[in-house]
ZAPAVEX-307111 format. One record per atom (N, C-alpha, C, CB): x, y, z; residue in one letter; atom name. Coordinates in pm, 1 decimal. Glycine has a CB too. Layout:
N
<rec <X,Y,Z>,"a","CA">
...
***
This chain:
81
<rec <-2535.9,-1990.0,1237.4>,"x","N">
<rec <-2498.4,-1852.2,1264.4>,"x","CA">
<rec <-2599.2,-1759.0,1199.1>,"x","C">
<rec <-2355.4,-1822.7,1213.6>,"x","CB">
<rec <-2625.2,-1650.2,1264.4>,"x","N">
<rec <-2715.7,-1553.1,1205.9>,"x","CA">
<rec <-2636.8,-1444.1,1132.6>,"x","C">
<rec <-2805.5,-1491.4,1314.5>,"x","CB">
<rec <-2708.3,-1351.8,1072.5>,"x","N">
<rec <-2647.4,-1247.9,989.9>,"x","CA">
<rec <-2553.3,-1157.5,1070.0>,"x","C">
<rec <-2755.7,-1164.1,924.6>,"x","CB">
<rec <-2587.8,-1127.1,1193.1>,"x","N">
<rec <-2503.5,-1039.4,1275.2>,"x","CA">
<rec <-2367.5,-1103.2,1302.7>,"x","C">
<rec <-2573.7,-1006.6,1407.8>,"x","CB">
<rec <-2365.8,-1232.5,1326.3>,"x","N">
<rec <-2239.6,-1301.2,1352.0>,"x","CA">
<rec <-2150.7,-1299.1,1227.9>,"x","C">
<rec <-2265.3,-1445.9,1396.6>,"x","CB">
<rec <-2209.9,-1318.5,1109.7>,"x","N">
<rec <-2132.8,-1311.6,985.9>,"x","CA">
<rec <-2076.3,-1171.6,965.2>,"x","C">
<rec <-2219.7,-1351.8,866.2>,"x","CB">
<rec <-2153.1,-1069.1,997.2>,"x","N">
<rec <-2104.3,-932.8,983.5>,"x","CA">
<rec <-1986.1,-906.2,1075.9>,"x","C">
<rec <-2216.0,-834.0,1012.1>,"x","CB">
<rec <-1993.1,-955.2,1198.1>,"x","N">
<rec <-1884.0,-934.9,1293.5>,"x","CA">
<rec <-1758.7,-1009.0,1247.7>,"x","C">
<rec <-1925.6,-982.1,1434.5>,"x","CB">
<rec <-1774.4,-1134.0,1206.0>,"x","N">
<rec <-1660.0,-1212.7,1159.5>,"x","CA">
<rec <-1598.4,-1148.0,1035.6>,"x","C">
<rec <-1702.6,-1358.2,1128.8>,"x","CB">
<rec <-1680.2,-1101.1,943.6>,"x","N">
<rec <-1630.3,-1035.3,824.2>,"x","CA">
<rec <-1554.7,-907.6,856.6>,"x","C">
<rec <-1744.0,-1005.0,730.7>,"x","CB">
<rec <-1606.8,-829.5,948.7>,"x","N">
<rec <-1540.0,-706.4,989.3>,"x","CA">
<rec <-1405.7,-735.3,1054.9>,"x","C">
<rec <-1628.5,-627.1,1084.4>,"x","CB">
<rec <-1401.1,-838.4,1137.3>,"x","N">
<rec <-1275.4,-876.0,1202.2>,"x","CA">
<rec <-1172.4,-921.1,1099.0>,"x","C">
<rec <-1299.3,-987.6,1305.2>,"x","CB">
<rec <-1214.8,-998.9,999.7>,"x","N">
<rec <-1122.3,-1045.2,896.0>,"x","CA">
<rec <-1069.3,-930.1,811.5>,"x","C">
<rec <-1190.8,-1147.2,806.5>,"x","CB">
<rec <-1155.3,-833.7,778.2>,"x","N">
<rec <-1110.2,-716.8,701.6>,"x","CA">
<rec <-1009.9,-636.5,782.9>,"x","C">
<rec <-1230.0,-627.6,661.3>,"x","CB">
<rec <-1038.6,-613.5,910.5>,"x","N">
<rec <-946.5,-540.3,997.3>,"x","CA">
<rec <-813.6,-614.1,1010.3>,"x","C">
<rec <-1008.9,-519.1,1135.7>,"x","CB">
<rec <-817.9,-746.6,1024.7>,"x","N">
<rec <-695.2,-825.8,1034.4>,"x","CA">
<rec <-613.2,-815.5,905.7>,"x","C">
<rec <-728.6,-973.2,1064.4>,"x","CB">
<rec <-680.5,-811.5,791.5>,"x","N">
<rec <-610.2,-795.6,663.9>,"x","CA">
<rec <-537.1,-663.5,655.2>,"x","C">
<rec <-707.2,-807.3,548.8>,"x","CB">
<rec <-602.7,-555.0,700.5>,"x","N">
<rec <-537.1,-424.7,700.8>,"x","CA">
<rec <-417.8,-423.9,795.4>,"x","C">
<rec <-636.1,-315.1,740.0>,"x","CB">
<rec <-430.6,-485.9,910.3>,"x","N">
<rec <-320.0,-490.5,1006.3>,"x","CA">
<rec <-201.7,-568.1,948.6>,"x","C">
<rec <-366.1,-554.4,1138.8>,"x","CB">
<rec <-229.0,-682.5,886.2>,"x","N">
<rec <-122.2,-763.2,826.7>,"x","CA">
<rec <-53.6,-687.1,713.5>,"x","C">
<rec <-178.3,-896.7,774.4>,"x","CB">
<rec <-130.1,-617.8,629.1>,"x","N">
<rec <-71.4,-538.7,520.7>,"x","CA">
<rec <14.7,-425.9,576.8>,"x","C">
<rec <-181.7,-481.2,429.9>,"x","CB">
<rec <-31.0,-360.2,682.5>,"x","N">
<rec <45.3,-251.6,744.0>,"x","CA">
<rec <176.3,-304.7,802.1>,"x","C">
<rec <-38.1,-182.2,854.0>,"x","CB">
<rec <171.3,-418.6,869.7>,"x","N">
<rec <292.3,-478.3,925.9>,"x","CA">
<rec <389.3,-518.8,815.1>,"x","C">
<rec <256.8,-600.1,1012.6>,"x","CB">
<rec <339.2,-571.6,704.8>,"x","N">
<rec <424.8,-610.2,592.7>,"x","CA">
<rec <495.7,-489.3,533.5>,"x","C">
<rec <342.8,-680.6,484.7>,"x","CB">
<rec <424.7,-377.5,519.8>,"x","N">
<rec <487.1,-255.7,467.5>,"x","CA">
<rec <594.3,-206.2,564.3>,"x","C">
<rec <380.8,-145.4,443.5>,"x","CB">
<rec <566.8,-210.1,694.0>,"x","N">
<rec <667.3,-169.1,792.6>,"x","CA">
<rec <792.5,-256.1,785.3>,"x","C">
<rec <608.3,-175.0,933.6>,"x","CB">
<rec <773.9,-385.8,770.8>,"x","N">
<rec <888.5,-476.6,760.9>,"x","CA">
<rec <969.1,-446.4,635.6>,"x","C">
<rec <841.8,-623.4,760.1>,"x","CB">
<rec <902.1,-419.8,524.3>,"x","N">
<rec <972.6,-388.0,400.3>,"x","CA">
<rec <1049.6,-257.9,411.6>,"x","C">
<rec <875.0,-379.9,284.5>,"x","CB">
<rec <995.1,-159.6,480.8>,"x","N">
<rec <1062.9,-31.6,496.2>,"x","CA">
<rec <1185.1,-45.9,586.0>,"x","C">
<rec <967.1,73.4,553.0>,"x","CB">
<rec <1174.2,-123.9,690.8>,"x","N">
<rec <1281.8,-135.7,787.8>,"x","CA">
<rec <1393.3,-230.6,744.3>,"x","C">
<rec <1226.0,-181.3,918.2>,"x","CB">
<rec <1362.9,-324.2,657.3>,"x","N">
<rec <1462.8,-422.3,614.9>,"x","CA">
<rec <1499.9,-399.6,469.4>,"x","C">
<rec <1410.7,-565.9,635.0>,"x","CB">
<rec <1614.3,-451.1,431.4>,"x","N">
<rec <1655.5,-446.9,292.1>,"x","CA">
<rec <1589.1,-564.0,219.6>,"x","C">
<rec <1811.7,-452.5,278.8>,"x","CB">
<rec <1508.3,-533.4,121.8>,"x","N">
<rec <1429.3,-635.6,53.5>,"x","CA">
<rec <1471.4,-642.6,-92.7>,"x","C">
<rec <1277.4,-605.9,65.6>,"x","CB">
<rec <1491.8,-764.7,-141.2>,"x","N">
<rec <1517.3,-786.9,-283.3>,"x","CA">
<rec <1391.0,-840.7,-346.1>,"x","C">
<rec <1636.7,-884.3,-305.8>,"x","CB">
<rec <1364.4,-799.1,-466.3>,"x","N">
<rec <1248.1,-852.9,-532.8>,"x","CA">
<rec <1216.2,-777.4,-659.4>,"x","C">
<rec <1130.3,-850.9,-441.0>,"x","CB">
<rec <1102.0,-810.3,-715.0>,"x","N">
<rec <1060.2,-746.4,-837.6>,"x","CA">
<rec <924.9,-798.6,-877.8>,"x","C">
<rec <1161.9,-768.9,-948.6>,"x","CB">
<rec <886.5,-763.2,-998.1>,"x","N">
<rec <757.4,-807.7,-1047.3>,"x","CA">
<rec <753.7,-805.2,-1198.4>,"x","C">
<rec <646.2,-721.9,-990.7>,"x","CB">
<rec <652.6,-866.2,-1251.6>,"x","N">
<rec <634.2,-870.6,-1396.1>,"x","CA">
<rec <487.1,-853.8,-1427.3>,"x","C">
<rec <688.3,-1002.8,-1455.7>,"x","CB">
<rec <460.3,-770.1,-1526.3>,"x","N">
<rec <324.7,-751.3,-1577.1>,"x","CA">
<rec <328.1,-797.6,-1721.4>,"x","C">
<rec <275.3,-600.4,-1564.1>,"x","CB">
<rec <245.3,-895.0,-1754.2>,"x","N">
<rec <244.8,-948.5,-1890.0>,"x","CA">
<rec <118.8,-898.7,-1959.6>,"x","C">
<rec <251.4,-1105.4,-1890.1>,"x","CB">
<rec <139.1,-816.8,-2063.3>,"x","N">
<rec <28.5,-764.6,-2143.4>,"x","CA">
<rec <41.9,-827.5,-2281.6>,"x","C">
<rec <29.9,-605.7,-2150.5>,"x","CB">
<rec <-47.5,-921.0,-2308.0>,"x","N">
<rec <-36.5,-996.6,-2432.5>,"x","CA">
<rec <90.4,-1079.1,-2427.1>,"x","C">
<rec <-36.5,-902.5,-2556.8>,"x","CB">
<rec <170.2,-1076.1,-2532.9>,"x","N">
<rec <296.1,-1151.7,-2528.9>,"x","CA">
<rec <415.4,-1068.9,-2480.6>,"x","C">
<rec <326.4,-1206.7,-2666.0>,"x","CB">
<rec <391.5,-947.3,-2431.2>,"x","N">
<rec <500.3,-857.5,-2394.1>,"x","CA">
<rec <509.9,-841.8,-2242.8>,"x","C">
<rec <481.1,-721.2,-2459.7>,"x","CB">
<rec <622.4,-885.5,-2184.2>,"x","N">
<rec <638.9,-868.3,-2039.3>,"x","CA">
<rec <698.9,-732.3,-2005.4>,"x","C">
<rec <727.3,-979.6,-1982.3>,"x","CB">
<rec <648.8,-671.1,-1900.3>,"x","N">
<rec <707.8,-550.4,-1844.0>,"x","CA">
<rec <764.4,-592.6,-1709.3>,"x","C">
<rec <602.2,-431.3,-1830.5>,"x","CB">
<rec <896.4,-585.2,-1696.2>,"x","N">
<rec <963.3,-641.6,-1580.0>,"x","CA">
<rec <1032.6,-530.3,-1502.5>,"x","C">
<rec <1064.6,-750.6,-1622.1>,"x","CB">
<rec <1021.1,-535.4,-1370.0>,"x","N">
<rec <1090.4,-439.8,-1284.6>,"x","CA">
<rec <1144.0,-514.4,-1163.5>,"x","C">
<rec <996.1,-322.9,-1241.5>,"x","CB">
<rec <1252.3,-461.8,-1108.0>,"x","N">
<rec <1312.2,-528.0,-993.7>,"x","CA">
<rec <1412.4,-439.9,-923.4>,"x","C">
<rec <1377.8,-655.6,-1036.2>,"x","CB">
<rec <1458.9,-486.8,-808.4>,"x","N">
<rec <1552.0,-408.9,-728.2>,"x","CA">
<rec <1698.1,-438.8,-760.4>,"x","C">
<rec <1526.5,-434.3,-582.7>,"x","CB">
<rec <1726.2,-551.7,-823.6>,"x","N">
<rec <1863.1,-584.7,-861.0>,"x","CA">
<rec <1862.2,-669.2,-987.5>,"x","C">
<rec <1935.5,-658.9,-746.2>,"x","CB">
<rec <1981.3,-686.4,-1045.6>,"x","N">
<rec <1991.2,-757.5,-1173.5>,"x","CA">
<rec <1949.9,-903.5,-1162.7>,"x","C">
<rec <2132.5,-749.1,-1226.6>,"x","CB">
<rec <1981.2,-966.4,-1051.5>,"x","N">
<rec <1947.5,-1108.1,-1034.0>,"x","CA">
<rec <1796.1,-1130.1,-1033.3>,"x","C">
<rec <2008.5,-1161.5,-903.8>,"x","CB">
<rec <1722.7,-1043.7,-965.4>,"x","N">
<rec <1576.1,-1055.4,-961.8>,"x","CA">
<rec <1516.6,-1034.7,-1100.4>,"x","C">
<rec <1515.9,-953.5,-862.9>,"x","CB">
<rec <1568.9,-936.6,-1171.7>,"x","N">
<rec <1517.3,-908.7,-1306.3>,"x","CA">
<rec <1546.9,-1025.3,-1399.4>,"x","C">
<rec <1578.5,-778.7,-1362.6>,"x","CB">
<rec <1665.9,-1084.1,-1388.1>,"x","N">
<rec <1702.7,-1197.3,-1473.9>,"x","CA">
<rec <1610.3,-1316.8,-1448.3>,"x","C">
<rec <1850.3,-1237.6,-1449.9>,"x","CB">
<rec <1583.6,-1346.6,-1322.5>,"x","N">
<rec <1494.5,-1458.1,-1288.3>,"x","CA">
<rec <1353.1,-1431.1,-1338.2>,"x","C">
<rec <1493.2,-1481.8,-1135.9>,"x","CB">
<rec <1304.5,-1308.6,-1318.5>,"x","N">
<rec <1170.0,-1275.0,-1365.9>,"x","CA">
<rec <1160.7,-1280.2,-1517.9>,"x","C">
<rec <1129.7,-1136.6,-1316.7>,"x","CB">
<rec <1266.1,-1240.1,-1586.8>,"x","N">
<rec <1266.5,-1246.5,-1732.3>,"x","CA">
<rec <1256.4,-1390.8,-1780.3>,"x","C">
<rec <1392.7,-1180.8,-1788.2>,"x","CB">
<rec <1334.1,-1480.2,-1718.8>,"x","N">
<rec <1326.8,-1621.3,-1757.6>,"x","CA">
<rec <1190.1,-1682.0,-1726.8>,"x","C">
<rec <1435.6,-1700.9,-1686.5>,"x","CB">
<rec <1133.7,-1648.5,-1610.3>,"x","N">
<rec <1001.5,-1701.3,-1575.0>,"x","CA">
<rec <892.2,-1647.2,-1667.5>,"x","C">
<rec <968.2,-1666.8,-1429.6>,"x","CB">
<rec <901.4,-1520.3,-1703.9>,"x","N">
<rec <798.1,-1465.4,-1791.9>,"x","CA">
<rec <810.0,-1521.1,-1932.9>,"x","C">
<rec <806.5,-1313.1,-1795.5>,"x","CB">
<rec <931.2,-1546.3,-1980.9>,"x","N">
<rec <947.3,-1610.0,-2112.0>,"x","CA">
<rec <889.5,-1751.4,-2108.3>,"x","C">
<rec <1096.9,-1613.6,-2153.7>,"x","CB">
<rec <916.6,-1825.3,-2000.9>,"x","N">
<rec <860.7,-1960.1,-1988.4>,"x","CA">
<rec <708.5,-1956.1,-1983.9>,"x","C">
<rec <915.2,-2029.2,-1862.8>,"x","CB">
<rec <652.7,-1857.2,-1913.4>,"x","N">
<rec <507.5,-1844.9,-1905.7>,"x","CA">
<rec <446.5,-1812.4,-2041.2>,"x","C">
<rec <469.2,-1738.1,-1805.0>,"x","CB">
<rec <509.9,-1725.1,-2117.7>,"x","N">
<rec <458.1,-1690.4,-2250.4>,"x","CA">
<rec <464.0,-1812.2,-2342.6>,"x","C">
<rec <538.3,-1572.5,-2311.6>,"x","CB">
<rec <573.4,-1887.6,-2337.2>,"x","N">
<rec <583.6,-2009.2,-2420.0>,"x","CA">
<rec <475.5,-2109.3,-2379.9>,"x","C">
<rec <724.7,-2074.0,-2406.2>,"x","CB">
<rec <452.9,-2126.4,-2249.8>,"x","N">
<rec <348.4,-2217.3,-2202.6>,"x","CA">
<rec <210.3,-2172.4,-2248.5>,"x","C">
<rec <351.9,-2227.3,-2050.4>,"x","CB">
<rec <183.3,-2043.7,-2242.8>,"x","N">
<rec <54.2,-1991.6,-2289.7>,"x","CA">
<rec <36.5,-2016.8,-2437.9>,"x","C">
<rec <42.4,-1841.7,-2260.5>,"x","CB">
<rec <141.2,-1994.5,-2517.1>,"x","N">
<rec <131.5,-2018.8,-2661.9>,"x","CA">
<rec <108.8,-2166.7,-2692.2>,"x","C">
<rec <258.8,-1970.0,-2732.8>,"x","CB">
<rec <172.9,-2255.5,-2616.7>,"x","N">
<rec <152.0,-2399.6,-2637.1>,"x","CA">
<rec <8.5,-2438.3,-2603.2>,"x","C">
<rec <250.6,-2481.7,-2551.2>,"x","CB">
<rec <-43.2,-2389.3,-2491.6>,"x","N">
<rec <-180.8,-2420.2,-2451.9>,"x","CA">
<rec <-279.6,-2365.3,-2554.2>,"x","C">
<rec <-211.3,-2362.5,-2312.2>,"x","CB">
<rec <-255.5,-2245.2,-2605.7>,"x","N">
<rec <-345.7,-2187.9,-2706.7>,"x","CA">
<rec <-342.3,-2269.4,-2834.9>,"x","C">
<rec <-308.1,-2041.9,-2736.4>,"x","CB">
<rec <-223.2,-2312.8,-2877.0>,"x","N">
<rec <-212.7,-2392.1,-2999.4>,"x","CA">
<rec <-280.6,-2528.0,-2982.5>,"x","C">
<rec <-65.4,-2411.2,-3038.3>,"x","CB">
<rec <-258.2,-2591.7,-2868.1>,"x","N">
<rec <-321.0,-2721.8,-2845.2>,"x","CA">
<rec <-473.2,-2710.5,-2834.9>,"x","C">
<rec <-265.0,-2785.4,-2718.2>,"x","CB">
<rec <-521.8,-2604.6,-2770.5>,"x","N">
<rec <-666.8,-2588.7,-2760.3>,"x","CA">
<rec <-728.5,-2557.5,-2895.2>,"x","C">
<rec <-701.4,-2478.8,-2660.9>,"x","CB">
<rec <-653.1,-2491.3,-2983.2>,"x","N">
<rec <-706.1,-2466.0,-3117.2>,"x","CA">
<rec <-725.3,-2597.1,-3193.3>,"x","C">
<rec <-612.4,-2372.3,-3195.5>,"x","CB">
<rec <-626.7,-2686.8,-3183.5>,"x","N">
<rec <-635.9,-2813.8,-3256.4>,"x","CA">
<rec <-733.2,-2911.0,-3191.1>,"x","C">
<rec <-498.8,-2878.2,-3266.4>,"x","CB">
<rec <-749.5,-2906.0,-3061.1>,"x","N">
<rec <-840.8,-2996.6,-2992.4>,"x","CA">
<rec <-985.1,-2956.2,-3017.6>,"x","C">
<rec <-811.7,-2998.6,-2842.0>,"x","CB">
<rec <-1016.0,-2827.0,-3012.3>,"x","N">
<rec <-1153.2,-2781.1,-3026.2>,"x","CA">
<rec <-1188.1,-2735.8,-3166.0>,"x","C">
<rec <-1178.6,-2670.6,-2931.5>,"x","CB">
<rec <-1108.1,-2768.4,-3264.5>,"x","N">
<rec <-1133.8,-2729.4,-3402.8>,"x","CA">
<rec <-1245.1,-2807.6,-3465.2>,"x","C">
<rec <-1011.0,-2745.2,-3484.5>,"x","CB">
***
């Protein structure tokens, strides 16, 4: 393939990504969606969600992730010491 073909394929993929994102936003607006998210800054999770069940699940997952990170950091300290 030459450079022009790569440019066309890349442009098509970018356009398809925008279309898929737009359709996803439309689906979320039209339907009732449950969910949430977590941002972990250092050992402190910032959790947000649409209902209590989502927040509870995210809280448990973020605590498990922080414990896993601390275990990996401790093991890497002793292995590479």
